[in-house]
TORNU-705326 format. One line per field, with one value per residue (C-alpha): residue number from 1; x, z, y. Coordinates in steps of 0.02 Angstrom, whole numbers, plus 50000, padded with zeros to 5 digits. Example, Ala and Ser with C-alpha at 12.3 -4.5 7.8 and 13.67 -1.06 7.14 Angstrom:
residues 2
num	1, 2 .
c1	50615, 50684 .
c3	50390, 50357 .
c2	49775, 49947 .
//
This chain:
residues 481
num	1, 2, 3, 4, 5, 6, 7, 8, 9, 10, 11, 12, 13, 14, 15, 16, 17, 18, 19, 20, 21, 22, 23, 24, 25, 26, 27, 28, 29, 30, 31, 32, 33, 34, 35, 36, 37, 38, 39, 40, 41, 42, 43, 44, 45, 46, 47, 48, 49, 50, 51, 52, 53, 54, 55, 56, 57, 58, 59, 60, 61, 62, 63, 64, 65, 66, 67, 68, 69, 70, 71, 72, 73, 74, 75, 76, 77, 78, 79, 80, 81, 82, 83, 84, 85, 86, 87, 88, 89, 90, 91, 92, 93, 94, 95, 96, 97, 98, 99, 100, 101, 102, 103, 104, 105, 106, 107, 108, 109, 110, 111, 112, 113, 114, 115, 116, 117, 118, 119, 120, 121, 122, 123, 124, 125, 126, 127, 128, 129, 130, 131, 132, 133, 134, 135, 136, 137, 138, 139, 140, 141, 142, 143, 144, 145, 146, 147, 148, 149, 150, 151, 152, 153, 154, 155, 156, 157, 158, 159, 160, 161, 162, 163, 164, 165, 166, 167, 168, 169, 170, 171, 172, 173, 174, 175, 176, 177, 178, 179, 180, 181, 182, 183, 184, 185, 186, 187, 188, 189, 190, 191, 192, 193, 194, 195, 196, 197, 198, 199, 200, 201, 202, 203, 204, 205, 206, 207, 208, 209, 210, 211, 212, 213, 214, 215, 216, 217, 218, 219, 220, 221, 222, 223, 224, 225, 226, 227, 228, 229, 230, 231, 232, 233, 234, 235, 236, 237, 238, 239, 240, 241, 242, 243, 244, 245, 246, 247, 248, 249, 250, 251, 252, 253, 254, 255, 256, 257, 258, 259, 260, 261, 262, 263, 264, 265, 266, 267, 268, 269, 270, 271, 272, 273, 274, 275, 276, 277, 278, 279, 280, 281, 282, 283, 284, 285, 286, 287, 288, 289, 290, 291, 292, 293, 294, 295, 296, 297, 298, 299, 300, 301, 302, 303, 304, 305, 306, 307, 308, 309, 310, 311, 312, 313, 314, 315, 316, 317, 318, 319, 320, 321, 322, 323, 324, 325, 326, 327, 328, 329, 330, 331, 332, 333, 334, 335, 336, 337, 338, 339, 340, 341, 342, 343, 344, 345, 346, 347, 348, 349, 350, 351, 352, 353, 354, 355, 356, 357, 358, 359, 360, 361, 362, 363, 364, 365, 366, 367, 368, 369, 370, 371, 372, 373, 374, 375, 376, 377, 378, 379, 380, 381, 382, 383, 384, 385, 386, 387, 388, 389, 390, 391, 392, 393, 394, 395, 396, 397, 398, 399, 400, 401, 402, 403, 404, 405, 406, 407, 408, 409, 410, 411, 412, 413, 414, 415, 416, 417, 418, 419, 420, 421, 422, 423, 424, 425, 426, 427, 428, 429, 430, 431, 432, 433, 434, 435, 436, 437, 438, 439, 440, 441, 442, 443, 444, 445, 446, 447, 448, 449, 450, 451, 452, 453, 454, 455, 456, 457, 458, 459, 460, 461, 462, 463, 464, 465, 466, 467, 468, 469, 470, 471, 472, 473, 474, 475, 476, 477, 478, 479, 480, 481 .
c1	48624, 48659, 48529, 48604, 48779, 48723, 48682, 48805, 48735, 48838, 48855, 48928, 49046, 49107, 49143, 49239, 49341, 49374, 49441, 49555, 49625, 49630, 49721, 49772, 49954, 49913, 49863, 50015, 50147, 50088, 50066, 50245, 50305, 50195, 50121, 49948, 49967, 49936, 49750, 49762, 49867, 49733, 49598, 49706, 49757, 49578, 49508, 49642, 49696, 49590, 49420, 49474, 49582, 49438, 49317, 49443, 49455, 49265, 49261, 49402, 49320, 49152, 49230, 49321, 49192, 49231, 49417, 49477, 49661, 49637, 49768, 49860, 49703, 49663, 49834, 49823, 49656, 49704, 49886, 50005, 50046, 50222, 50160, 50037, 50183, 50277, 50119, 50103, 50287, 50274, 50125, 50218, 50392, 50333, 50269, 50449, 50475, 50296, 50338, 50501, 50409, 50280, 50415, 50472, 50295, 50269, 50422, 50366, 50194, 50274, 50380, 50225, 50135, 50279, 50350, 50205, 50318, 50423, 50593, 50623, 50687, 50774, 50891, 50947, 51097, 51066, 51135, 51023, 50871, 50907, 50930, 50761, 50673, 50747, 50694, 50516, 50503, 50576, 50464, 50308, 50372, 50383, 50207, 50138, 50197, 50085, 49927, 49867, 49681, 49706, 49803, 49653, 49535, 49657, 49688, 49503, 49472, 49622, 49580, 49405, 49472, 49601, 49463, 49367, 49523, 49558, 49382, 49387, 49546, 49461, 49304, 49398, 49520, 49391, 49272, 49409, 49376, 49195, 49246, 49396, 49355, 49519, 49622, 49787, 49811, 49986, 49984, 49964, 49855, 49740, 49606, 49709, 49700, 49888, 49922, 49846, 49938, 50087, 50249, 50248, 50436, 50547, 50542, 50352, 50356, 50462, 50320, 50186, 50236, 50179, 50010, 49990, 50039, 49912, 49763, 49813, 49743, 49573, 49611, 49577, 49393, 49380, 49301, 49158, 49102, 48985, 48925, 48834, 48645, 48664, 48848, 48819, 48745, 48796, 48983, 49025, 48915, 49009, 49177, 49129, 49066, 49233, 49327, 49220, 49253, 49440, 49434, 49342, 49460, 49615, 49564, 49492, 49629, 49757, 49663, 49672, 49860, 49884, 49790, 49911, 50076, 50148, 50141, 50293, 50398, 50359, 50445, 50578, 50493, 50317, 50314, 50366, 50270, 50146, 49988, 50030, 50074, 49913, 49807, 49907, 49867, 49684, 49666, 49731, 49613, 49462, 49502, 49531, 49719, 49823, 49687, 49678, 49866, 49864, 49716, 49794, 49962, 49881, 49776, 49930, 50033, 49902, 49846, 50018, 50082, 49934, 49943, 50127, 50104, 49947, 50012, 50165, 50058, 49914, 50022, 50133, 49983, 49918, 50087, 50147, 49985, 49947, 50116, 50155, 50303, 50357, 50399, 50433, 50561, 50508, 50616, 50516, 50351, 50408, 50288, 50314, 50204, 50089, 50074, 50193, 50286, 50455, 50571, 50447, 50459, 50649, 50656, 50540, 50645, 50807, 50742, 50656, 50805, 50924, 50811, 50797, 50987, 51024, 51025, 51186, 51272, 51224, 51091, 51121, 50962, 50800, 50694, 50804, 50773, 50585, 50579, 50687, 50585, 50417, 50467, 50548, 50384, 50294, 50410, 50409, 50229, 50144, 50242, 50117, 49977, 50053, 49983, 49805, 49823, 49911, 49769, 49645, 49741, 49746, 49559, 49524, 49649, 49529, 49373, 49252, 49282, 49250, 49122, 48973, 49022, 48891, 48983, 49079, 49173, 49215, 49127, 49244, 49393, 49518, 49467, 49485, 49663, 49701, 49636, 49730, 49888, 49866, 49856, 50009, 50115, 50063, 50105, 50273, 50310, 50271, 50380, 50529, 50523, 50498, 50673, 50750, 50769, 50693, 50859, 50979, 51124, 51242, 51211, 51188, 51280, 51300, 51115, 51066, 51170, 51121, 50935, 50949, 51047, 50940, 50781, 50842, 50930, 50797, 50649, 50763, 50838, 50672, 50589, 50743, 50739, 50575, 50670, 50786, 50648, 50583, 50763, 50788, 50622, 50676, 50842, 50747, 50632, 50778, 50867, 50713, 50695 .
c3	48976, 49085, 49208, 49216, 49245, 49396, 49517, 49660, 49825, 49969, 50052, 49894, 49872, 50051, 50033, 49870, 49945, 50104, 50006, 49905, 50055, 50201, 50254, 50414, 50381, 50414, 50593, 50626, 50551, 50637, 50804, 50784, 50771, 50899, 51015, 51088, 51076, 50889, 50931, 50956, 50798, 50698, 50757, 50713, 50540, 50493, 50541, 50475, 50323, 50260, 50264, 50161, 50049, 50006, 49974, 49863, 49758, 49746, 49680, 49555, 49492, 49472, 49384, 49256, 49244, 49062, 49099, 49148, 49178, 49356, 49424, 49258, 49171, 49316, 49299, 49108, 49114, 49248, 49201, 49062, 48969, 49040, 49219, 49172, 49111, 49276, 49372, 49268, 49293, 49481, 49495, 49398, 49475, 49656, 49634, 49628, 49818, 49830, 49708, 49798, 49963, 49888, 49846, 50027, 50095, 49978, 50049, 50228, 50192, 50104, 50257, 50367, 50245, 50235, 50412, 50512, 50591, 50548, 50565, 50380, 50333, 50502, 50459, 50295, 50266, 50181, 50011, 50020, 50063, 49923, 49801, 49847, 49836, 49663, 49608, 49669, 49589, 49420, 49411, 49443, 49323, 49189, 49229, 49217, 49036, 48998, 49062, 49148, 49185, 49332, 49421, 49410, 49481, 49618, 49657, 49672, 49780, 49892, 49905, 49966, 50085, 50154, 50191, 50284, 50380, 50430, 50499, 50579, 50673, 50752, 50798, 50876, 50970, 51040, 51089, 51175, 51351, 51335, 51325, 51440, 51580, 51667, 51511, 51554, 51433, 51362, 51381, 51555, 51598, 51447, 51554, 51578, 51461, 51477, 51388, 51229, 51225, 51106, 51151, 51022, 50993, 50840, 50838, 50834, 50685, 50588, 50601, 50521, 50344, 50379, 50439, 50282, 50175, 50266, 50226, 50049, 49886, 49888, 49715, 49645, 49684, 49554, 49417, 49535, 49571, 49424, 49439, 49597, 49589, 49657, 49659, 49758, 49904, 49885, 49855, 50006, 50116, 50050, 50083, 50260, 50290, 50225, 50345, 50490, 50438, 50426, 50595, 50678, 50604, 50647, 50826, 50873, 50776, 50881, 51038, 50979, 50950, 51124, 51202, 51121, 51115, 51251, 51190, 51297, 51238, 51054, 50974, 50844, 50717, 50737, 50565, 50487, 50589, 50695, 50597, 50591, 50776, 50818, 50724, 50806, 50981, 50937, 50864, 51023, 51132, 51022, 51014, 50826, 50831, 50690, 50559, 50554, 50531, 50382, 50300, 50325, 50256, 50100, 50067, 50090, 49971, 49833, 49858, 49861, 49715, 49605, 49658, 49614, 49443, 49399, 49465, 49354, 49198, 49247, 49299, 49147, 49030, 49112, 49099, 48929, 48846, 48771, 48803, 48723, 48606, 48658, 48832, 48818, 48693, 48569, 48642, 48804, 48709, 48607, 48603, 48553, 48426, 48569, 48630, 48780, 48827, 48821, 48877, 49007, 49088, 49076, 49158, 49297, 49323, 49334, 49456, 49572, 49568, 49618, 49763, 49821, 49815, 49911, 50085, 50033, 50061, 50243, 50323, 50403, 50500, 50415, 50527, 50488, 50303, 50331, 50431, 50303, 50151, 50239, 50289, 50120, 50037, 50157, 50106, 49917, 49876, 49962, 49850, 49715, 49826, 49808, 49632, 49698, 49807, 49668, 49548, 49680, 49696, 49506, 49500, 49612, 49521, 49372, 49482, 49366, 49236, 49353, 49482, 49405, 49445, 49511, 49676, 49758, 49922, 49947, 49859, 49912, 49796, 49929, 50052, 49916, 49879, 50066, 50097, 49944, 50006, 50178, 50106, 49997, 50138, 50265, 50144, 50098, 50284, 50326, 50183, 50229, 50416, 50375, 50299, 50473, 50540, 50703, 50744, 50887, 50795, 50940, 50941, 50754, 50659, 50498, 50486, 50533, 50394, 50266, 50303, 50307, 50144, 50047, 50112, 50031, 49876, 49821, 49796, 49723, 49594, 49549, 49519, 49430, 49298, 49242, 49202, 49084, 48979, 48897, 48853, 48771, 48679, 48611, 48551, 48466, 48379, 48319, 48253, 48153, 48081 .
c2	50067, 50219, 50160, 49986, 50057, 50157, 50019, 50049, 50111, 50179, 50007, 49929, 50076, 50061, 49875, 49898, 50040, 49943, 49795, 49909, 50002, 49881, 49723, 49635, 49677, 49860, 49816, 49705, 49821, 49979, 49889, 49826, 50006, 50095, 49966, 49997, 50186, 50159, 50163, 50352, 50368, 50276, 50398, 50548, 50486, 50438, 50608, 50725, 50623, 50479, 50567, 50720, 50610, 50493, 50636, 50727, 50569, 50569, 50747, 50719, 50560, 50646, 50796, 50689, 50551, 50510, 50484, 50310, 50348, 50407, 50527, 50541, 50605, 50721, 50802, 50806, 50897, 51022, 51052, 50995, 50836, 50841, 50841, 50702, 50597, 50622, 50575, 50416, 50376, 50404, 50287, 50154, 50167, 50178, 50000, 49937, 49921, 49854, 49714, 49677, 49663, 49544, 49416, 49424, 49401, 49253, 49163, 49197, 49122, 48974, 48939, 48935, 48819, 48695, 48700, 48772, 48904, 49056, 48972, 48940, 49113, 49136, 48993, 49073, 49186, 49353, 49290, 49135, 49241, 49364, 49219, 49143, 49311, 49341, 49167, 49193, 49365, 49315, 49162, 49267, 49401, 49268, 49204, 49380, 49390, 49240, 49326, 49169, 49177, 49060, 49198, 49314, 49185, 49137, 49320, 49358, 49205, 49238, 49424, 49385, 49254, 49377, 49502, 49368, 49317, 49498, 49518, 49345, 49390, 49540, 49445, 49298, 49409, 49531, 49390, 49290, 49359, 49301, 49118, 49137, 49259, 49216, 49256, 49341, 49486, 49505, 49695, 49770, 49919, 49907, 49989, 50148, 50299, 50331, 50165, 50236, 50402, 50403, 50488, 50627, 50635, 50624, 50433, 50440, 50558, 50433, 50305, 50415, 50361, 50183, 50248, 50353, 50204, 50095, 50208, 50254, 50188, 50275, 50349, 50175, 50210, 50350, 50240, 50198, 50376, 50389, 50210, 50259, 50284, 50460, 50511, 50671, 50571, 50389, 50411, 50521, 50410, 50258, 50340, 50389, 50211, 50146, 50259, 50195, 50014, 50047, 50134, 49990, 49860, 49963, 49999, 49830, 49742, 49837, 49785, 49606, 49619, 49695, 49549, 49427, 49525, 49636, 49815, 49858, 49712, 49688, 49535, 49575, 49461, 49533, 49614, 49450, 49322, 49421, 49380, 49194, 49188, 49279, 49153, 49013, 49078, 49110, 48936, 48859, 48962, 48923, 48738, 48724, 48696, 48766, 48769, 48959, 48972, 48856, 48943, 49114, 49055, 48980, 49135, 49244, 49138, 49132, 49312, 49390, 49285, 49333, 49516, 49524, 49445, 49543, 49709, 49700, 49685, 49800, 49947, 49926, 49927, 50086, 50172, 50112, 50055, 50226, 50307, 50475, 50462, 50637, 50574, 50387, 50317, 50186, 50047, 50054, 50048, 49897, 49748, 49567, 49478, 49428, 49608, 49593, 49751, 49664, 49803, 49861, 49691, 49694, 49866, 49805, 49650, 49748, 49879, 49754, 49636, 49776, 49822, 49641, 49624, 49786, 49704, 49614, 49782, 49807, 49697, 49527, 49483, 49428, 49539, 49690, 49657, 49641, 49804, 49894, 49843, 49872, 50049, 50085, 50038, 50155, 50297, 50270, 50222, 50371, 50490, 50440, 50506, 50680, 50689, 50667, 50821, 50916, 50876, 50938, 51102, 51122, 51087, 51237, 51344, 51328, 51319, 51409, 51274, 51126, 51183, 51091, 50912, 50791, 50777, 50920, 50899, 51083, 51227, 51368, 51394, 51454, 51319, 51187, 51243, 51247, 51070, 51004, 51090, 51013, 50837, 50868, 50940, 50807, 50665, 50742, 50772, 50590, 50523, 50633, 50594, 50409, 50409, 50413, 50234, 50174, 50091, 50127, 50208, 50177, 49988, 49959, 50097, 49997, 49954, 50132, 50211, 50079, 50107, 50296, 50310, 50185, 50270, 50432, 50367, 50241, 50362, 50496, 50377, 50294, 50462, 50532, 50396, 50475, 50635, 50541, 50460, 50622, 50668, 50498, 50518, 50688, 50616, 50475, 50598, 50703, 50549, 50500, 50674 .
//
């Protein structure tokens, strides 16, 4: 049985990791913020962040190969149960902006399916948009309680299709000059080095969070470490291959975006409609009309809908499935006769609904709402990555106990703590600087302050709720006794 379980080679590992980490939206969103200079940013973030991050995950997974809880188990084994609870809570609650954003992306894709353009949401007022997002989210939240198998099949199919579409975009865009030698590129001076050098100012630093968010998620690979034929060799090779694949897609994808959209005059709706518009232009150039737009919109709709519904249930089962009664009160662990975590779903619904409704307090334009929620997600979700680096530091704090794993990234105790500390500080730095809006405060003071305050308050409140739960659990225990 052990032999049969260890069938993954480095190529398989790299493909699994790539599918978990990467998506076309990462190219579009970061290009929208930085333009063509994002090419340099991609190289920097891959070298100083993604490579060590992925290899740390490999070592942690190999060290705790019998544990299936990922980061929570890593913290529990290297520190305390209390810290493990907070790690579990962080990984669950940081999904809230992610889920809110999914309902928005679903509506955008639906508009392109029905109308064939991005005008549907543009015509809506903020209350109407919020109402539709709430309707879409609550419907999918209800479906997730039913555990529909069709969602899993659709999600798998759409996920594979989305990967193909992401790679297809790069191939069609990069090969475009070969079929149209006289093609007029949207961005000028693409042959000059200066075009690719970012302006390393404060505004640039506020965009790093989205880069970190785009390359995160490698900790999901931890269960595959010991399924490799030779973890010590195959897993790091697979991770490096994944980094190369991400780098190629990020860089050439950015080139493709620059060919179609002027890097010095980026459209306000690029985050919302950029991928669809890109496929529209490519389809026209390649003589296949709007076929690519329709396929991409359908895969987005099915993929994002299934991801939203399945993520709600999967993350809740991980967090509450084997919850410790010392830290989580009984009402939150309550199950229905069919096994549904009733109050867990209610809490999810309340938190996501509040977040979806927040733009009513200060945002009026659809693209402002898209930018706000995309960047908020990039601030909140990476805070969960902090626990990976903290677990790595704790691992080296007790190095004599853990230095015999099948795969070791760093053998020196002090260097291991230093590298873990670097990842922790860089992630925290990116999240904090990301809280400052890329909005002209002089021209849009209301939107600037709304974005700034919600960027600070949202992660603080979401994480603070986790401090209340152990207190409620203790009160519950005392009442019973």
